[in-house]
PyMOL Python script that loads the backbone (N, CA, C, O; Angstrom):
from pymol import cmd

cmd.read_pdbstr("""\
ATOM      1  N   GLU A   1       0.844  -1.182   0.000  1.00  0.00           N
ATOM      2  CA  GLU A   1       0.000   0.000   0.000  1.00  0.00           C
ATOM      3  C   GLU A   1       0.883   1.236   0.000  1.00  0.00           C
ATOM      4  O   GLU A   1       1.849   1.316   0.758  1.00  0.00           O
ATOM      5  N   ALA A   2       0.557   2.179  -0.832  1.00  0.00           N
ATOM      6  CA  ALA A   2       1.388   3.380  -0.999  1.00  0.00           C
ATOM      7  C   ALA A   2       1.531   4.184   0.279  1.00  0.00           C
ATOM      8  O   ALA A   2       2.594   4.752   0.529  1.00  0.00           O
ATOM      9  N   SER A   3       0.492   4.245   1.090  1.00  0.00           N
ATOM     10  CA  SER A   3       0.567   5.098   2.283  1.00  0.00           C
ATOM     11  C   SER A   3       1.610   4.621   3.283  1.00  0.00           C
ATOM     12  O   SER A   3       2.112   5.434   4.060  1.00  0.00           O
ATOM     13  N   ILE A   4       1.952   3.358   3.297  1.00  0.00           N
ATOM     14  CA  ILE A   4       2.954   2.845   4.235  1.00  0.00           C
ATOM     15  C   ILE A   4       4.317   3.451   3.945  1.00  0.00           C
ATOM     16  O   ILE A   4       5.077   3.706   4.879  1.00  0.00           O
ATOM     17  N   TRP A   5       4.648   3.688   2.699  1.00  0.00           N
ATOM     18  CA  TRP A   5       5.961   4.196   2.320  1.00  0.00           C
ATOM     19  C   TRP A   5       5.928   5.685   2.009  1.00  0.00           C
ATOM     20  O   TRP A   5       6.864   6.190   1.388  1.00  0.00           O
ATOM     21  N   SER A   6       4.896   6.402   2.411  1.00  0.00           N
ATOM     22  CA  SER A   6       4.754   7.814   2.083  1.00  0.00           C
ATOM     23  C   SER A   6       4.677   8.716   3.301  1.00  0.00           C
ATOM     24  O   SER A   6       4.569   9.934   3.158  1.00  0.00           O
ATOM     25  N   ILE A   7       4.729   8.148   4.489  1.00  0.00           N
ATOM     26  CA  ILE A   7       4.558   8.943   5.703  1.00  0.00           C
ATOM     27  C   ILE A   7       5.705   8.723   6.674  1.00  0.00           C
ATOM     28  O   ILE A   7       6.454   7.750   6.578  1.00  0.00           O
ATOM     29  N   GLN A   8       5.819   9.652   7.608  1.00  0.00           N
ATOM     30  CA  GLN A   8       6.777   9.474   8.688  1.00  0.00           C
ATOM     31  C   GLN A   8       6.205  10.092   9.952  1.00  0.00           C
ATOM     32  O   GLN A   8       5.505  11.103   9.901  1.00  0.00           O
ATOM     33  N   TYR A   9       6.503   9.486  11.068  1.00  0.00           N
ATOM     34  CA  TYR A   9       6.184  10.038  12.373  1.00  0.00           C
ATOM     35  C   TYR A   9       7.273   9.566  13.320  1.00  0.00           C
ATOM     36  O   TYR A   9       7.287   8.402  13.720  1.00  0.00           O
ATOM     37  N   PRO A  10       8.202  10.474  13.689  1.00  0.00           N
ATOM     38  CA  PRO A  10       9.301  10.056  14.567  1.00  0.00           C
ATOM     39  C   PRO A  10       8.800   9.732  15.971  1.00  0.00           C
ATOM     40  O   PRO A  10       8.033  10.495  16.559  1.00  0.00           O
ATOM     41  N   LEU A  11       9.238   8.601  16.498  1.00  0.00           N
ATOM     42  CA  LEU A  11       8.842   8.169  17.843  1.00  0.00           C
ATOM     43  C   LEU A  11      10.077   7.998  18.715  1.00  0.00           C
ATOM     44  O   LEU A  11      11.072   7.408  18.292  1.00  0.00           O
ATOM     45  N   GLN A  12      10.006   8.508  19.912  1.00  0.00           N
ATOM     46  CA  GLN A  12      11.034   8.234  20.909  1.00  0.00           C
ATOM     47  C   GLN A  12      10.598   7.055  21.767  1.00  0.00           C
ATOM     48  O   GLN A  12      11.409   6.222  22.172  1.00  0.00           O
ATOM     49  N   GLN A  13       9.303   7.005  22.032  1.00  0.00           N
ATOM     50  CA  GLN A  13       8.714   5.891  22.776  1.00  0.00           C
ATOM     51  C   GLN A  13       7.221   5.881  22.478  1.00  0.00           C
ATOM     52  O   GLN A  13       6.672   6.882  22.016  1.00  0.00           O
ATOM     53  N   VAL A  14       6.575   4.779  22.735  1.00  0.00           N
ATOM     54  CA  VAL A  14       5.133   4.655  22.530  1.00  0.00           C
ATOM     55  C   VAL A  14       4.470   4.670  23.895  1.00  0.00           C
ATOM     56  O   VAL A  14       4.736   3.814  24.739  1.00  0.00           O
ATOM     57  N   ASP A  15       3.611   5.643  24.100  1.00  0.00           N
ATOM     58  CA  ASP A  15       2.868   5.760  25.347  1.00  0.00           C
ATOM     59  C   ASP A  15       1.842   4.632  25.401  1.00  0.00           C
ATOM     60  O   ASP A  15       1.047   4.508  24.470  1.00  0.00           O
ATOM     61  N   PRO A  16       1.821   3.807  26.444  1.00  0.00           N
ATOM     62  CA  PRO A  16       0.865   2.699  26.533  1.00  0.00           C
ATOM     63  C   PRO A  16      -0.596   3.155  26.490  1.00  0.00           C
ATOM     64  O   PRO A  16      -1.483   2.359  26.183  1.00  0.00           O
ATOM     65  N   ALA A  17      -0.848   4.425  26.792  1.00  0.00           N
ATOM     66  CA  ALA A  17      -2.223   4.938  26.769  1.00  0.00           C
ATOM     67  C   ALA A  17      -2.697   5.257  25.349  1.00  0.00           C
ATOM     68  O   ALA A  17      -3.894   5.436  25.122  1.00  0.00           O
ATOM     69  N   TRP A  18      -1.764   5.329  24.395  1.00  0.00           N
ATOM     70  CA  TRP A  18      -2.163   5.631  23.020  1.00  0.00           C
ATOM     71  C   TRP A  18      -3.007   4.501  22.463  1.00  0.00           C
ATOM     72  O   TRP A  18      -2.677   3.327  22.636  1.00  0.00           O
ATOM     73  N   ARG A  19      -4.101   4.854  21.793  1.00  0.00           N
ATOM     74  CA  ARG A  19      -4.929   3.855  21.119  1.00  0.00           C
ATOM     75  C   ARG A  19      -4.397   3.581  19.719  1.00  0.00           C
ATOM     76  O   ARG A  19      -4.665   2.528  19.141  1.00  0.00           O
ATOM     77  N   SER A  20      -3.642   4.532  19.177  1.00  0.00           N
ATOM     78  CA  SER A  20      -3.009   4.369  17.873  1.00  0.00           C
ATOM     79  C   SER A  20      -1.819   5.321  17.803  1.00  0.00           C
ATOM     80  O   SER A  20      -1.665   6.197  18.654  1.00  0.00           O
ATOM     81  N   ILE A  21      -0.990   5.146  16.794  1.00  0.00           N
ATOM     82  CA  ILE A  21       0.143   6.040  16.573  1.00  0.00           C
ATOM     83  C   ILE A  21      -0.301   7.101  15.572  1.00  0.00           C
ATOM     84  O   ILE A  21      -0.955   6.773  14.582  1.00  0.00           O
ATOM     85  N   PRO A  22       0.044   8.376  15.811  1.00  0.00           N
ATOM     86  CA  PRO A  22      -0.350   9.429  14.867  1.00  0.00           C
ATOM     87  C   PRO A  22       0.082   9.085  13.445  1.00  0.00           C
ATOM     88  O   PRO A  22       1.114   8.449  13.233  1.00  0.00           O
ATOM     89  N   TYR A  23      -0.717   9.511  12.485  1.00  0.00           N
ATOM     90  CA  TYR A  23      -0.474   9.144  11.094  1.00  0.00           C
ATOM     91  C   TYR A  23       0.830   9.712  10.570  1.00  0.00           C
ATOM     92  O   TYR A  23       1.525   9.034   9.813  1.00  0.00           O
ATOM     93  N   GLY A  24       1.182  10.917  10.940  1.00  0.00           N
ATOM     94  CA  GLY A  24       2.445  11.498  10.505  1.00  0.00           C
ATOM     95  C   GLY A  24       2.279  12.499   9.382  1.00  0.00           C
ATOM     96  O   GLY A  24       1.179  12.985   9.115  1.00  0.00           O
ATOM     97  N   LYS A  25       3.385  12.798   8.731  1.00  0.00           N
ATOM     98  CA  LYS A  25       3.420  13.788   7.657  1.00  0.00           C
ATOM     99  C   LYS A  25       3.990  13.152   6.400  1.00  0.00           C
ATOM    100  O   LYS A  25       4.704  12.150   6.446  1.00  0.00           O
ATOM    101  N   ALA A  26       3.652  13.767   5.283  1.00  0.00           N
ATOM    102  CA  ALA A  26       4.153  13.276   3.995  1.00  0.00           C
ATOM    103  C   ALA A  26       5.669  13.394   3.932  1.00  0.00           C
ATOM    104  O   ALA A  26       6.248  14.346   4.456  1.00  0.00           O
ATOM    105  N   LEU A  27       6.306  12.426   3.292  1.00  0.00           N
ATOM    106  CA  LEU A  27       7.740  12.494   3.048  1.00  0.00           C
ATOM    107  C   LEU A  27       8.032  13.601   2.033  1.00  0.00           C
ATOM    108  O   LEU A  27       7.119  14.104   1.377  1.00  0.00           O
ATOM    109  N   ASP A  28       9.303  13.976   1.908  1.00  0.00           N
ATOM    110  CA  ASP A  28       9.686  15.005   0.939  1.00  0.00           C
ATOM    111  C   ASP A  28       9.174  14.660  -0.455  1.00  0.00           C
ATOM    112  O   ASP A  28       9.185  13.501  -0.870  1.00  0.00           O
ATOM    113  N   HIS A  29       8.731  15.676  -1.157  1.00  0.00           N
ATOM    114  CA  HIS A  29       8.275  15.572  -2.547  1.00  0.00           C
ATOM    115  C   HIS A  29       6.984  14.770  -2.696  1.00  0.00           C
ATOM    116  O   HIS A  29       6.679  14.291  -3.788  1.00  0.00           O
ATOM    117  N   GLN A  30       6.230  14.620  -1.620  1.00  0.00           N
ATOM    118  CA  GLN A  30       4.931  13.953  -1.688  1.00  0.00           C
ATOM    119  C   GLN A  30       3.888  14.847  -1.033  1.00  0.00           C
ATOM    120  O   GLN A  30       4.202  15.648  -0.152  1.00  0.00           O
ATOM    121  N   ARG A  31       2.666  14.703  -1.467  1.00  0.00           N
ATOM    122  CA  ARG A  31       1.557  15.463  -0.889  1.00  0.00           C
ATOM    123  C   ARG A  31       0.399  14.517  -0.636  1.00  0.00           C
ATOM    124  O   ARG A  31       0.178  13.563  -1.382  1.00  0.00           O
ATOM    125  N   PHE A  32      -0.332  14.799   0.425  1.00  0.00           N
ATOM    126  CA  PHE A  32      -1.528  14.024   0.769  1.00  0.00           C
ATOM    127  C   PHE A  32      -2.751  14.904   0.590  1.00  0.00           C
ATOM    128  O   PHE A  32      -2.731  16.093   0.909  1.00  0.00           O
ATOM    129  N   TYR A  33      -3.804  14.310   0.081  1.00  0.00           N
ATOM    130  CA  TYR A  33      -5.087  14.990  -0.053  1.00  0.00           C
ATOM    131  C   TYR A  33      -6.162  14.038   0.441  1.00  0.00           C
ATOM    132  O   TYR A  33      -6.105  12.839   0.166  1.00  0.00           O
ATOM    133  N   VAL A  34      -7.134  14.559   1.162  1.00  0.00           N
ATOM    134  CA  VAL A  34      -8.321  13.787   1.524  1.00  0.00           C
ATOM    135  C   VAL A  34      -9.453  14.361   0.684  1.00  0.00           C
ATOM    136  O   VAL A  34      -9.822  15.527   0.822  1.00  0.00           O
ATOM    137  N   LEU A  35      -9.999  13.512  -0.192  1.00  0.00           N
ATOM    138  CA  LEU A  35     -10.994  13.945  -1.168  1.00  0.00           C
ATOM    139  C   LEU A  35     -12.298  13.192  -0.984  1.00  0.00           C
ATOM    140  O   LEU A  35     -12.329  12.102  -0.413  1.00  0.00           O
ATOM    141  N   ASP A  36     -13.390  13.798  -1.484  1.00  0.00           N
ATOM    142  CA  ASP A  36     -14.687  13.124  -1.469  1.00  0.00           C
ATOM    143  C   ASP A  36     -14.879  12.364  -2.783  1.00  0.00           C
ATOM    144  O   ASP A  36     -13.956  12.270  -3.592  1.00  0.00           O
ATOM    145  N   ASP A  37     -16.074  11.827  -2.989  1.00  0.00           N
ATOM    146  CA  ASP A  37     -16.340  11.029  -4.194  1.00  0.00           C
ATOM    147  C   ASP A  37     -16.265  11.845  -5.482  1.00  0.00           C
ATOM    148  O   ASP A  37     -16.061  11.288  -6.560  1.00  0.00           O
ATOM    149  N   ALA A  38     -16.430  13.177  -5.370  1.00  0.00           N
ATOM    150  CA  ALA A  38     -16.338  14.057  -6.537  1.00  0.00           C
ATOM    151  C   ALA A  38     -14.929  14.636  -6.682  1.00  0.00           C
ATOM    152  O   ALA A  38     -14.711  15.580  -7.442  1.00  0.00           O
ATOM    153  N   LEU A  39     -13.977  14.060  -5.946  1.00  0.00           N
ATOM    154  CA  LEU A  39     -12.575  14.481  -5.952  1.00  0.00           C
ATOM    155  C   LEU A  39     -12.386  15.917  -5.471  1.00  0.00           C
ATOM    156  O   LEU A  39     -11.463  16.610  -5.898  1.00  0.00           O
ATOM    157  N   GLN A  40     -13.272  16.354  -4.576  1.00  0.00           N
ATOM    158  CA  GLN A  40     -13.151  17.667  -3.950  1.00  0.00           C
ATOM    159  C   GLN A  40     -12.471  17.506  -2.596  1.00  0.00           C
ATOM    160  O   GLN A  40     -12.698  16.521  -1.893  1.00  0.00           O
ATOM    161  N   VAL A  41     -11.637  18.479  -2.235  1.00  0.00           N
ATOM    162  CA  VAL A  41     -10.915  18.429  -0.961  1.00  0.00           C
ATOM    163  C   VAL A  41     -11.900  18.490   0.197  1.00  0.00           C
ATOM    164  O   VAL A  41     -12.817  19.311   0.213  1.00  0.00           O
ATOM    165  N   ARG A  42     -11.691  17.598   1.173  1.00  0.00           N
ATOM    166  CA  ARG A  42     -12.525  17.556   2.374  1.00  0.00           C
ATOM    167  C   ARG A  42     -11.952  18.503   3.421  1.00  0.00           C
ATOM    168  O   ARG A  42     -10.736  18.688   3.472  1.00  0.00           O
ATOM    169  N   PRO A  43     -12.800  19.111   4.265  1.00  0.00           N
ATOM    170  CA  PRO A  43     -12.295  19.948   5.354  1.00  0.00           C
ATOM    171  C   PRO A  43     -11.506  19.105   6.361  1.00  0.00           C
ATOM    172  O   PRO A  43     -11.654  17.884   6.419  1.00  0.00           O
ATOM    173  N   THR A  44     -10.679  19.771   7.140  1.00  0.00           N
ATOM    174  CA  THR A  44      -9.915  19.097   8.183  1.00  0.00           C
ATOM    175  C   THR A  44     -10.852  18.337   9.105  1.00  0.00           C
ATOM    176  O   THR A  44     -11.898  18.856   9.495  1.00  0.00           O
ATOM    177  N   TRP A  45     -10.489  17.122   9.454  1.00  0.00           N
ATOM    178  CA  TRP A  45     -11.214  16.215  10.357  1.00  0.00           C
ATOM    179  C   TRP A  45     -12.509  15.664   9.758  1.00  0.00           C
ATOM    180  O   TRP A  45     -13.333  15.113  10.486  1.00  0.00           O
ATOM    181  N   VAL A  46     -12.702  15.804   8.442  1.00  0.00           N
ATOM    182  CA  VAL A  46     -13.867  15.217   7.781  1.00  0.00           C
ATOM    183  C   VAL A  46     -13.379  14.012   6.977  1.00  0.00           C
ATOM    184  O   VAL A  46     -12.386  14.102   6.254  1.00  0.00           O
ATOM    185  N   ALA A  47     -14.071  12.902   7.104  1.00  0.00           N
ATOM    186  CA  ALA A  47     -13.660  11.663   6.435  1.00  0.00           C
ATOM    187  C   ALA A  47     -13.704  11.797   4.917  1.00  0.00           C
ATOM    188  O   ALA A  47     -14.491  12.571   4.372  1.00  0.00           O
ATOM    189  N   GLY A  48     -12.856  11.040   4.250  1.00  0.00           N
ATOM    190  CA  GLY A  48     -12.801  10.976   2.800  1.00  0.00           C
ATOM    191  C   GLY A  48     -11.785   9.920   2.406  1.00  0.00           C
ATOM    192  O   GLY A  48     -11.372   9.106   3.231  1.00  0.00           O
ATOM    193  N   GLN A  49     -11.385   9.935   1.149  1.00  0.00           N
ATOM    194  CA  GLN A  49     -10.396   8.989   0.645  1.00  0.00           C
ATOM    195  C   GLN A  49      -9.031   9.672   0.568  1.00  0.00           C
ATOM    196  O   GLN A  49      -8.938  10.838   0.183  1.00  0.00           O
ATOM    197  N   LEU A  50      -7.968   8.943   0.936  1.00  0.00           N
ATOM    198  CA  LEU A  50      -6.617   9.486   0.895  1.00  0.00           C
ATOM    199  C   LEU A  50      -6.054   9.352  -0.516  1.00  0.00           C
ATOM    200  O   LEU A  50      -6.036   8.261  -1.086  1.00  0.00           O
ATOM    201  N   TYR A  51      -5.597  10.467  -1.069  1.00  0.00           N
ATOM    202  CA  TYR A  51      -4.913  10.493  -2.359  1.00  0.00           C
ATOM    203  C   TYR A  51      -3.493  10.978  -2.114  1.00  0.00           C
ATOM    204  O   TYR A  51      -3.277  11.950  -1.390  1.00  0.00           O
ATOM    205  N   ILE A  52      -2.530  10.301  -2.717  1.00  0.00           N
ATOM    206  CA  ILE A  52      -1.121  10.622  -2.526  1.00  0.00           C
ATOM    207  C   ILE A  52      -0.543  11.038  -3.871  1.00  0.00           C
ATOM    208  O   ILE A  52      -0.709  10.340  -4.872  1.00  0.00           O
ATOM    209  N   GLY A  53       0.127  12.166  -3.885  1.00  0.00           N
ATOM    210  CA  GLY A  53       0.758  12.641  -5.111  1.00  0.00           C
ATOM    211  C   GLY A  53       2.225  12.944  -4.877  1.00  0.00           C
ATOM    212  O   GLY A  53       2.647  13.238  -3.759  1.00  0.00           O
ATOM    213  N   GLY A  54       2.986  12.867  -5.945  1.00  0.00           N
ATOM    214  CA  GLY A  54       4.388  13.251  -5.813  1.00  0.00           C
ATOM    215  C   GLY A  54       5.316  12.253  -6.435  1.00  0.00           C
ATOM    216  O   GLY A  54       6.532  12.439  -6.404  1.00  0.00           O
TER     217      GLY A  54
END
""", "prot")
cmd.dss("prot")
cmd.show_as("cartoon", "prot")
cmd.util.cbc("prot")
cmd.orient("prot")
């Protein structure tokens, strides 16, 4: 899956209280977009499909 090799989130340790690890940020020369079914950008914190470019 492309998203596995497109993100980074540096960890020093994993807090046992975390339910998940933060998704992270795009690697250099890549961009992430969350789009709806009409390929329109979704607002922050609104569900959609992840598109990766770069």
